[in-house]
N, C-alpha and C positions, 0 to 999 in steps of 0.2 A: 194805349200808348203805341205811338205810329216810331218808327224805327225809320229812319233815314238812311242810304246808300251814300257814300263818297260821289259817286257821280249826282245825286240830289243836292248836295251840298255845293258842291263846281256848280252846277246848273244856275245854281241860285245866287251865287259871289261867294258863297259864306265859307267857314271854314271851321271844322270840328276842332273840337280840345285835344279829342282822342279817336285811333283808329281800336275799336274794340273786333278784334282777332275771335273770330267764333270757333275754328276747328272743325275738324271731318268728324268727333265725335261728339262736338256741341250741335252739331247742325244735323246729323243722323240718327244719332243713338239717342232715341228715345225716351231711356232716364237722364244721360245727360242734357237734353235739350232743357229739362226742369231748369236745369243750372244753367243754364243760357237766358233762358225766360227770368232766372231769380236775381241773375247779378245786372239786365239790361234793366230791370225794374228799379232797379237799386241806383243805376245813376239816373235814370227819368225821375225819380224822385228826387234825388239830390241835387240835379238841375247842370249835369256835369253833359255840354255838348260832346254828343259822339255819335261815329257813324262806325256802318260794318261796310263790307265790301260786296256783301250777296252772291250772287251767280259766278260774279270775278273773281271769288276767292280760292285758292286751291290749296294741297295739299302742301306742307312746308317743305316734303320729304324728307322726314325725320325716319320714319318705317324704312324706306328703301337705303338710307346711310345705314342704320342698324344692320339692316341684312345684308349688305356688304355690294349695293350695287349704285356706286357712286356718280355713276354716270348719271342714272335716274335721278337722285338726290339733286344732281346740280343741274339737270335741267326745269325739273321743278321748282326749283331754288331762284332759277334766273328767270323763269315766268312769273313769280312774284314779286322781283325785284322790279322786275321793268312796269309791272301795274302801279306798285308801292311808291317809286319814284314818281311814275307819271302823275300822281292826287299830290305829290310833296308830302308824304306822309311823314313825318317827324316823331308819335310817340305810339305805339302801339300794347295794348291791353292785353292780354287774355286769361282764359280761366284753365289754362290746360298745359302743364309745367313742363311737357318737351316740347310742344311750341311755342312757349317762353324761352325752353334751352338753346332750341336751335336759332331762333330769330337774335338772343344776344350775343352768343358763341360763335355761332359759325356763318350765319349770314355777313357780317363785317367782310372775311374774307373775297365776299364773293360781287363783294359793290353794296350792300347791303346794310347802312350804318344806321340804327334808330334809337330812341330813346323805348326801352322794354321791360315792364312792369308785369307781373303777375297779379292777378286780381285781389291777391291776400294784403300784400301792400298797399294798394292803391285803398281796400276797403278802410287799412289803418289808419292812412292818412285823412279819409273823410271823416271817421270816429273823432280822430285827432282835432279836426279842424271844426268840431262840431254839427258837422253837416247829417250826420247819420242820428235820428233819435230814437230811441226804443220803445219800445213801453215798457213798463215796470218790470221791473229784471226780465226782461225779455222773452217771458213766456216759459222760463227752464228753473223755476224756483224752487229749489230742492233736488234741483237732477244731477248727474254727473256728468260729466261728457270729459270725453278721452281723443284725442289729436294723434294722428297717423301721419310721420314725417315722407311726403314721397320723396322719391330719390333724387331727380332731378331738381325739385325746388332744396333740397335741405343739401346732402352732399354734393351734388355737382355745381350750385351757387351759394350756398351757405345761407340761405333764410330760413332760420328759425324760429327768433323773435315774433316776424310782423303776425302769421297766422297765431300763434297765442295771446300776442297783445289785442285779437278779435274777441277771442273767445271769453278773455279776462272780463269784457264791456258786459256778459249776460253774468246775471245772479245765480250762478252754480258753481260746481266744485270740479275744477280743470286738473281731472288723475292720470297723471302719465303711466303708457306701458314703461315695461323692465326693460325693453330695448327700442329708447327713444332718442331724438338728435341725429347727432353724428355717429353715432352707434344704433340707430332704427334698421328694424328689419325691413327688405323691400317685399312689397305685396305679389312681387313676381309677374307683373305684367310688363316692367321692363325691359327684361330677361327671357320677353317670346310665351312664357308661360299660361298666358292670357291665350293664345290661339295653338298650343299642342297638348299632347299628354304629357305628366311628368316621367320626368326619367324611373326606368322601373329599379325598384327598393328605395324608392323615395317620397315620402308624404309632400302633396302639393304645400309650396310654400303660403299660399293663400290662406287656408287651410289652419295651417301653424298661429300665422299672425293673427285671424279671425281670432281664433283662441287666446291667443296676447291681448286683445281688445275687449273680447269679452270677460276674461279674468279680473279685467279693473273694477268691475259693478257697474262700468257707464252704463247709462240708460243710452246716450248717445256715440257713434263715433264718427270726428269731425275729420270730413277731407280733406283735401286742398286739388285734386287730379280727375276727371272723370274714368281714368281707369283703373285706378287706385277703386273709384266706387264700385267697379264693376266684381274689381278681385275684394274685397272686402266684404260685398253683401253677400256673395256665395258661399265667404268662410262662413257668414255667421248663418245663413241659412243649414251650413254643415253641421251645427250644431242645435238647430231646431229653434235658435233662437229669434227669426225675424221679425216677432210680433211684440218682443217689448225691448230690444236690441234693434235700433235705426242707423244708418249708416247715409249720414247728410252732407253736402260739399259746405262748404264755410260762405257760401253768398246767399244759399239757402236758406241757411240759420238768422240770417243779418237782415234778407228780406221779409220772412218769416214773424220776425220782430219787431219790424221798423211799425212807428207809427203813422 
C-alpha cells in the first residue's frame, strides 16, 4: 500500500477525499502505529482517496492547552492551520479523539474551520454504504466484546452510537460495562494520569476501569483512542489477564475481519 502526502496530490493536480491526521501517538507510539496502519489499510481497501501530511504534520497543541500553556497551543495551532489552509483541506479524519476535539471545537476560533470526523464515524458510514465487507462473523463468533467510551469522543462530543454500530456488525455479543456512555469512567489519560503517579491514597483509575472491563467477561475490550489503549492495556495487565483479554482499537477489529 502506497500512502500519498498532500504534497504528492498537489504535484499531480489531484485532490484527496480526506486528510488522515495521524497524530503524535499514531506516528511515534509503537502500539498506536498498528492502529494507524489498520485504518490506512481500511481506507485503501474501500477505495477512499486519502492523504497524510507526513513531516508537515505537527502536534495539534491539545496537551499544551490542557497543561495551561495557551501561548504554545496557539503557536502550534496557527502553524497547522497555515499548512492545512495552504493545501485547501476541507475534510479531516483522525483516529485520536483528542485531535478530533481540538480540530472540531477549538481550531475554528483561530481560523481553522474544517469538516472533522472521528474514524469510528467514518467506519460506520463505510459499513452502511456496503464498502466494508467482513469475513463470516468477522472472526469473533462466540466472543464477547465490551466497549470503552473515551471522554473526548463521548462526553465532550456526544458520539456514542457510531462505535457501537460498527461493533454490531460482528457476530459477537456486545456487553456494556456498568459505567458507560455519558456515565462512563475515564481511563485516566485525559486527566494526565498517563504521565504521573496517582495521588496519595487513591487507586490508579485505569486499574479500576480495567477491572470493570474484565468483569464483563469480555474477550475483547474495544477502544477508540490511543491513550485509552495504553491505560486499558495496563489495567488488564494489572490483573494478569493480558493473555486472554485483548485491548484493540475498533479499526484493528475491522481491518482484521475484512475480506
